[in-house]
C-alpha positions in Angstrom: -13.0 -22.9 1.4 -9.6 -23.4 -0.1 -10.3 -21.1 -3.0 -11.4 -18.4 -0.6 -8.2 -18.8 1.5 -6.1 -18.7 -1.7 -7.8 -15.5 -2.9 -7.4 -13.9 0.5 -3.7 -14.8 0.5 -3.1 -13.4 -3.0 -4.9 -10.1 -2.1 -3.2 -9.8 1.2 0.3 -10.5 -0.2 -0.3 -8.1 -3.1 -1.3 -5.3 -0.7 1.9 -6.0 1.3 4.1 -5.9 -1.8 2.4 -2.6 -2.8 3.2 -1.2 0.7 6.8 -2.2 0.4 7.0 -0.5 -3.1 5.6 2.6 -1.5 8.3 2.6 1.2 11.0 2.1 -1.5 9.5 5.0 -3.5 9.5 7.3 -0.5 13.1 6.4 0.4 14.2 7.2 -3.1 13.6 10.8 -2.3 16.9 10.7 -0.3 18.9 10.0 -3.4 19.3 12.8 -6.0 18.1 11.7 -9.4 16.5 8.5 -8.2 13.1 9.5 -9.5 14.5 10.1 -12.9 16.0 6.6 -13.3 14.1 4.0 -15.2 13.2 2.2 -12.0 12.1 5.4 -10.3 9.8 6.3 -13.2 8.3 2.8 -13.2 7.8 2.9 -9.5 6.2 6.3 -9.8 3.7 5.0 -12.4 2.8 2.2 -10.1 2.7 4.0 -6.7 2.0 7.5 -7.8 -1.7 7.3 -8.4 -2.4 6.0 -4.9 -0.1 8.6 -3.3 -1.7 11.4 -5.3 -5.1 10.6 -3.7 -3.6 11.8 -0.4 -1.6 14.8 -1.6 -4.6 17.1 -0.9 -3.0 17.6 2.5 -0.5 20.4 2.3 3.0 19.8 3.5 3.6 20.7 7.2 7.0 22.4 7.8 8.1 21.2 4.3 7.3 17.6 5.1 4.8 15.7 3.0 2.8 13.3 5.2 0.7 11.9 2.3 2.8 8.7 2.0 2.3 8.0 5.7 -1.4 8.4 5.4 -1.6 6.3 2.3 0.4 3.6 4.0 -1.9 3.8 7.0 -5.0 3.5 4.8 -3.6 0.4 3.0 -2.8 -1.2 6.4 -6.3 -0.5 7.6 -7.6 -2.1 4.4 -5.4 -5.2 5.0 -6.7 -5.4 8.5 -10.3 -5.1 7.4 -9.9 -7.8 4.9 -8.3 -10.0 7.5 -11.3 -9.4 9.8 -13.8 -10.2 7.1 -12.0 -13.4 6.1 -11.8 -14.6 9.7 -15.5 -13.9 10.2 -16.3 -15.9 7.0 -14.0 -18.7 8.2 -15.7 -18.8 11.6 -19.1 -18.9 10.0 -18.1 -21.8 7.8 -16.4 -23.7 10.6 -19.5 -23.6 12.9 
Protein backbone atom coordinates (compact mmCIF):
# COMPACT_ATOMS: atom_id res chain seq x y z
CA UNK A 1 0.00 0.00 0.00
CA UNK A 2 2.92 2.32 0.57
CA UNK A 3 3.78 2.37 -3.13
CA UNK A 4 0.22 3.37 -4.01
CA UNK A 5 0.24 6.17 -1.44
CA UNK A 6 3.60 7.35 -2.75
CA UNK A 7 2.29 7.33 -6.35
CA UNK A 8 -0.83 9.24 -5.35
CA UNK A 9 1.25 11.83 -3.49
CA UNK A 10 3.54 12.35 -6.49
CA UNK A 11 0.60 12.77 -8.90
CA UNK A 12 -1.31 15.02 -6.53
CA UNK A 13 1.72 17.24 -5.88
CA UNK A 14 2.55 17.42 -9.59
CA UNK A 15 -0.99 18.58 -10.39
CA UNK A 16 -0.76 21.17 -7.62
CA UNK A 17 2.55 22.51 -8.96
CA UNK A 18 1.06 22.65 -12.46
CA UNK A 19 -1.87 24.66 -11.11
CA UNK A 20 0.55 27.10 -9.44
CA UNK A 21 2.45 27.44 -12.74
CA UNK A 22 -0.85 28.23 -14.47
CA UNK A 23 -1.57 30.99 -11.96
CA UNK A 24 1.91 32.46 -12.45
CA UNK A 25 1.46 32.33 -16.24
CA UNK A 26 -1.89 34.13 -16.03
CA UNK A 27 -0.52 36.78 -13.67
CA UNK A 28 2.31 37.43 -16.11
CA UNK A 29 -0.25 39.05 -18.40
CA UNK A 30 -0.20 42.04 -16.06
CA UNK A 31 3.43 42.78 -16.89
CA UNK A 32 4.35 44.06 -20.36
CA UNK A 33 6.85 41.82 -22.13
CA UNK A 34 6.69 39.08 -19.51
CA UNK A 35 5.59 36.46 -22.05
CA UNK A 36 8.58 37.31 -24.25
CA UNK A 37 11.09 36.67 -21.46
CA UNK A 38 12.92 33.35 -21.32
CA UNK A 39 10.89 32.32 -18.27
CA UNK A 40 7.64 33.38 -19.93
CA UNK A 41 8.40 31.37 -23.06
CA UNK A 42 9.31 28.29 -21.01
CA UNK A 43 6.16 28.62 -18.94
CA UNK A 44 4.13 29.09 -22.12
CA UNK A 45 5.48 25.82 -23.52
CA UNK A 46 4.61 24.00 -20.30
CA UNK A 47 1.20 25.51 -19.56
CA UNK A 48 0.09 26.62 -23.02
CA UNK A 49 -1.08 23.27 -24.42
CA UNK A 50 -3.44 22.69 -21.48
CA UNK A 51 -4.81 26.24 -21.65
CA UNK A 52 -5.29 26.00 -25.41
CA UNK A 53 -7.70 23.11 -24.90
CA UNK A 54 -10.07 25.58 -23.25
CA UNK A 55 -9.58 28.54 -25.60
CA UNK A 56 -12.56 27.40 -27.69
CA UNK A 57 -14.67 29.62 -25.46
CA UNK A 58 -14.65 33.16 -26.88
CA UNK A 59 -13.64 36.01 -24.57
CA UNK A 60 -16.55 37.72 -22.83
CA UNK A 61 -16.23 41.50 -22.66
CA UNK A 62 -12.55 41.12 -23.52
CA UNK A 63 -11.86 38.71 -20.65
CA UNK A 64 -10.53 35.23 -21.36
CA UNK A 65 -12.04 32.76 -18.92
CA UNK A 66 -10.24 29.71 -20.32
CA UNK A 67 -7.53 29.74 -17.58
CA UNK A 68 -10.24 29.73 -14.93
CA UNK A 69 -11.99 26.77 -16.57
CA UNK A 70 -8.69 24.92 -17.05
CA UNK A 71 -7.84 25.50 -13.38
CA UNK A 72 -11.29 24.25 -12.33
CA UNK A 73 -10.94 21.07 -14.43
CA UNK A 74 -7.53 20.31 -12.91
CA UNK A 75 -8.97 20.85 -9.44
CA UNK A 76 -11.80 18.42 -10.26
CA UNK A 77 -9.21 15.92 -11.47
CA UNK A 78 -7.28 16.22 -8.22
CA UNK A 79 -10.47 15.78 -6.22
CA UNK A 80 -11.45 12.73 -8.27
CA UNK A 81 -8.05 11.14 -7.76
CA UNK A 82 -8.34 11.81 -4.04
CA UNK A 83 -11.75 10.12 -3.95
CA UNK A 84 -10.46 7.11 -5.89
CA UNK A 85 -7.44 6.78 -3.61
CA UNK A 86 -9.59 7.00 -0.49
CA UNK A 87 -11.96 4.35 -1.86
CA UNK A 88 -9.03 2.02 -2.58
CA UNK A 89 -7.60 2.71 0.87
CA UNK A 90 -10.91 1.92 2.57
CA UNK A 91 -11.24 -1.33 0.63
CA UNK A 92 -7.73 -2.41 1.59
CA UNK A 93 -8.21 -1.46 5.25
CA UNK A 94 -11.43 -3.46 5.65
